N, C-alpha and C positions, 0 to 999 in steps of 0.2 A: 196125729194128722198133720200133713204139711200145710203151710200157709198158702192159700189159693188166691190167684189174681186173674181177673177177667179183663182183658184189654179190648175195648170196642174201637175198631179201626186199625187196619193193617197197612197204613201209609208210612211215611218216613218217621213220624213221631211215635206212632204205635209200635212199629217194629223195633225201633231203638229202645223204647221203654221196655219192651219184652226182654231184650238182651240184659239190661240193667237188673231187672227183676230175676231173671233166670240165674244170673251170677250169684244171687243171694240164696240160691237153693229153693226158691219158692216155686210152686207149681203154677205154670202160666198157660192160659188159653187165650189166643188172639182170635177175635171174630171180625171178619171183613165181609161187607155187603157185596163186593164185586167178586168176579172170578179171580183166580190166581194170575197176577200180571206176569209171572214167569212163564206161563203157558202161552200167553199172547200179550203183546204190548198194548196197554190200555192208557190212553192219554187223558181221557175224561175232560177234554176241552181246555186243559191247562198247558202251560208252557212245557216243552220237552227238555228245557235246560234251566238251571238255577244258578244263582251266584252264591258260592260257598265261601265263608270267611272264618275268622278265628273262633267264634262261638260254636259254630257247627262242628268244626274240626276238633275243638277241645272236647266236645261231648262224645264224638266217635272215638277219639283217642282214649278217653277215660273208660269207654266200653270195650276197647280193644278191637275195633272193627274198621279202623281208618285206612289200612294199607291199600286195599284195592281202589278206594276212592281217590286217594292221593296220587295213585299211579295213572288215573284216567281223567284228570281235570286239566283245563287250560287256564293258565294264569293270565289275568288281565291287569296290567299295571296302572291303567288310567282310562279316562274318557277320551274318545276321539270325537271332537265337535265338527259337524259338517254344516257349513254355512249354506245359505240359499244359492250362492254362486259356486258351490262345490269346493271352497277352500277348507283345508283341514287344520285343526288346532288340537294338539295333545295336551291334556291336563292330568298330571300324575295324581293318583289317589293318596300316596303317602310320601313323606319326606325322606324315607330311608329304603325306598324300593319295594314297599309292601304291595301285595296284590290281592284282589279278590279272584275267585276261580269259577269258571264256567264248568258245570257238571251236568250230565244227562240225568233227568229225573227218573227215568225208567231204570237206568243202571243203579242209581242210589237205592230205589225202592226194592229192586230185586236182590241186591246185595244184602241189604239190611234184613229182608225177610229170610233169606238163606242163612244169614248169621244167627238169627233167632231160632230158625228151624234146626240148626245144628246142635242145640241143647236138648238133652233127653227129657228135660222137664218142661219143654215148651211144645204145645200143639197149636197149629194154625187151622182155623175153620173158615173156608171161603163160602160165599153165597149165603151168609147168615146176616140177616138184617134185623137190627134191634127193634123190638116192638115196645117193651115196657120194662121198668125196673122196680123191684121191691127191695130197696136198699136195706130197710130194717130186717127184712126176712132173708137177706143175702141171696136174692134170686133175680135172675134176668130171663126174660122171655124173648126168643128170636123166632123169626120166620125163615125157615131154611128152604131155599129154592130147590125144586126138584129137577133132576137132570133131564127128565123127559118133558119138561115144560108144564107138568100138571100143577095143581094147586100147591102152594108152599105149605110145608109142614111146621106146625108150632112145636118148639122145643123149649124146655126150661132148664137152666143150669144154675149152679150155686157157686158163689165166690165170696171170700172174706173182704176183698177190695176190688172195686170197679175203677178202672182207669179209662176215662173218655178221651179218645184221640180221634174222634170221628168228624173233624172238620168244622167249617164255619156254620153249617146247618145242623149241628150236633144234636142227636137224639138223647144222648146222656145228659147234656146240659138242659134240654127240655124237661127231662124227668127230674133233674136236680132242682129245677125251679118250682116243682110241685112240693118239694120237701123243705126248701130253704127260702128265706126272704132274699132273693137274688136281685141285686140292682143290675139291670140289663139295658144296653142300648145297641141299636143296629142302624147303620147308616150306609146307604148306597150313594157313592159320589157321582157327580154329574158327568162322568167320563166312562167310556167303555174301551175295551181293547180287542184287537183283531190280529191274528198271527199270519205271517207270510214267511217266505224262505228265500234266502240268497244261496243258490247252489254253488258247488265248487266250480272252478274255471274248467275250460276244456282240457287243460293239462292236469286236472285233478288237484289243484292247489286252492288255498283260500283266495277269495276275490278281494279281500281287504286285509289290513293288518289284524292278525288273529289275537294279538296281545293287548287289545283295547276293547272296551265296551263302547260301541259306536252310537252316537246320539245326534239326531237332527232336531234341535230345539227350535220351536216356532211359537214361543210366548204362551199360547193357550192350548197347544197340542204338540205332540212330538212323535218321532219314530226312533226306535232303538234296535240294536242288533247285537247278539251274543254268539260267539263261535262254538261250533260243535266239533267233536273228534272226527267226524266224517268229512271235515273241511267245508261244511256248509255253515250258514249263519241262521239262527232263528231271529226273525224280524217281527217286532211288535209295534203296531200303530195304536197310540193312545190319543183319543179324541173325544170331545163332547158328543153326547148322544145326538144332538140336533145336527151336528156336522155329518155324522154317519147317515142320519135320515135323509139329508140333502143329496147324498151320493146315490143316484138311482140307475144310472146307465154306465156302460163301458166308457163313454166319452167323459162322464163326470169323474170316474176313477183316474183316467189318464190326465185330465186337467188338474186334479188335486195333486197328483204325484209330480207331474212335470213343472208345476208352479212352485211347490214347496220342497220336494225331495228329488230334484231332477237327476242328481248323480246316482240315486239308487235304482232308477228305472232300468238302465242297461244291465245292472248287476242282478236284479230280480228277473228281468225279462218281461216284456209286455204281456205275452200270452199267459205266462205263469202268474203274473200280477192279477190279471183280470179273472183268471180261473180261481185262484185262491181267495180273492176278495169276495166273490159271490158264492163260493162254496162254503165259506166259514162265516158263522154269525158273530157279530160283536158280542163280547161277554161282559157281564157286570163286574164292578169292583165294589167290594163290601168291606166295611169296618165293623167289628164287633168288640164291645167292651162289656165285662160283667164282673161281679164280685158278690159273694165269695166263690172260690174255685173248688170247694170241698163240702162234703156232708159227713160230720162226725169222723169216724175212722173208716167209713164204708166206701167213699167215692171221692174222686178228684178228676178234674178235667185239665188237659194239657194242649198246647199248640193252638191251632185255629179254633178249636172248640171253646177255648177260654178267651182268645184275643186275636181274632182275624184282623189282619192289617193290609192296607194297600201295598203293592209290591215295589214301591219306588225307592226303597232303601236296600232292597235285596235281603231283608232281615226276617221275613216270615218263616222260612225253613230254619235259619240259624237260631232264631228266637225259640221256636218250638223244640229244637234239639237241646238248646240250653235249658229249657224247662225240665227235660229228662235228667240232665246233669245236676241242676239245682235240687230237684227232688231227691236224687240219689245222695247228694252231699248232705242234705238234712237228715235222711235216714241213717247215713253213716254216723253223723254227729250224735244222734240219739240212740241208735241201736248197735253201733259198731260196724266194722268193715264186713264185706261179704263173707270173708273167711271165718268170721267170728260166729260161734254157735248161737249167740244171742240174737243175731240178725235174722235167723231163719223164721222165727215165729214171734213177731211183735205182739205186745199186749194191746188191748183196746185203748188204754191210756196213752201208751207210747205212740201209736199210729194217729190217734186224735190230735196229739200235740204236734207231730210232724206235719200233718196236713194243714193244721191251723197256722203254723209257722210258714208253710209254703204259700198260702194265700196272702199272709201279711207281708212277706218279703217280696213275692213275685209280682203282686198286683201293681204296686207303684212303678215298678220297672217296665212292665210290658205296656201299661197305659201310656207311659212316657214315650215308648217306642212307637206306639200307634200314632201319637201326635207327630213325632219326628218323621215318620213315613209320609204323612200328609204334607209336611213342610218340604220334604225333599222332592216332591213332584214339582212344586213351584221352582225349586232350584234347578232341576234337570231341564225343564221345558223353557225356562226363561233366564234365571239368574246367571247361569254359566256363560252367558254372552255379554254380561254387563261389566263395565270397568270396575265398579265398586267391589263386586264379588271377586274378580280376579286380583284386585289390589289387596283385599283382605287375605285371600288365599296365599298370596306371595309373602305378605308380612307374617302371617301365622306360621307358614312353613319355615321361614327364616328363624323366627323366635323358637319354634319347636326344635330345630337343630341346635340352637344355642342353649335352650333350657328344656330338654326333652321330657322331664318330669313335671315341670311347672306349667308350661304352655303346650296344650295338646289340641289339635284341630278336632272338631266334632266328628268328622268322618273317621278319623283315626281311632277315637274313643269307641265309636259304635262298631266299626268293622274289624279293627285290628287289635282289640283288647277285650278283656272281660270286665272292664269297669261297668258296674251296674248302670243300666240305661238311665234311670232317674238321676244318678250322680253325674253321668255324662251330660245330661240336659242342664243340670244345675251349673256345672263348670262352664259349659258353652255359653249360658246366659250371663255368667259372671265375666267371662272373657269378652263377650259382646259389649258389656258395659265398659270394660277397660278399653276396648278398641275404640268405641264411640267417644269416650273421654279423651283418649290420646289424639284422636282425629280433631276434636274440638280445640285441644291445646295447640296442635300444629296449625290449625286454621287461624286461631287467635294470634299465635306467634307470627304466622305469615302475614296476617293483616297488620300486625304491629310493626313488622319490618317494613312493609310497604308504606305505612303511614310515616315511619321514621325517615325512610328514603325520600318520600314526598316532601316532608318538612325540611329535610336537609337540602334537597334540590331547590325547593321553593325559597329557602333562606339564601342559598347561594345565588339564586337567580335575582333576588331582590338586591343583594349586594352588588352583583354584576351589573344589574340594570342601573343602579344608582351611579356606579362608576362610569358607565357608558353615557348616562345623561350628563354627568359632570364634565366628561371629556368633550361631549358635543357642545356644551355651553361654553367651555373654554375656547374651543375652536371657533365658535361663532363670534366670541368677543375679539379674538385675534384678527379675524377677517374684517370685522367692523372697525378695528382700531385705525386712527389716522396715520 
């Protein structure tokens, strides 16, 4: 009997995971609660484009499914900062021309689904919503939606391994928590997001520089824009819930944008701005952390199901895809490469060890990334305008060019390498201590120099003053002499 895998969730992480499992010769069934997105584009209230970087590209390359994506993404070499007055400032992401890449979510999902679908040992089931899991009995029960709209039908399937890739509100995670002592935390941050659009110009071109991620940072809130291949920009407003609640009328919307994002108004268009603002509801931003990610040899959760993070580092998708790659690397380490016969049917002991190692290795990294994502919101909405941030960025960039292996900026480690997230955070904290120490040394040296100059000037002034006084006295004596 072939080793069987049931993947719950047919999104980016689930479909990529299906490709990795299929290449091992395992029998894979993917169960997705929605309809097939290839039949009709389904946005689900989420951004239509994403920021793809090294970790996500590495995972797709290892799976052999990267080409179409690499041919359809738009490189963004840096941030373009928009001031309240409309002034622009470009801030490069990397010291050596590195880019993050804007890519269409639907294109990614459809391509990965089709890639998985292309394997004879993969079958994808749409309109299947997970109801419950019997991990020990190797059974899952789904509610299959009927095409005619009648009552869903209950079906039960069997699988040796369950992979939960069903998002931040994961049903697999919920069922896992019934079997394991799972530490779990969920946090809604006090900010929401709402999406708008900057259309192409009348001549069919981009309305702004397409090779930047545009940011309007306003300390406690911000507007961002990412380019799309149709020459439009997806615009996202991040703002505290109370600010959204205060915007009740069309006049309120126009006042908000003309006061804080004036240069975006003619690009979006007033009518489109008002239409989209009131047609779309603000969406929540959630962070999820949990541990462990597995149960025996029977189940494991990946992507947002294990570690939903806020979107401010553009690592949610990249991190989820790297989950697939890390899991595959551990399977290869313990079971052999996909071409090896031993990799086709892992034993209970082998898979238990692999999944335990996955939780141990991955948990510390993804929790570090969750924290970094929260930190980067402060950086994007506020720090990017501050002199201290720009000064450190310039110094770190210069040192990175001088010592590329020794000094690496945090953004470079996160977005342009596969340095484990926890290691990237450790090195960044260490570099921060070095930077702060160096700054203090410079400050102390600077104050010492100022004090020395002051002492020298003071000493010279006392000598000069004494000479002047003596000269004045001699002159006075000469004048008074008979």
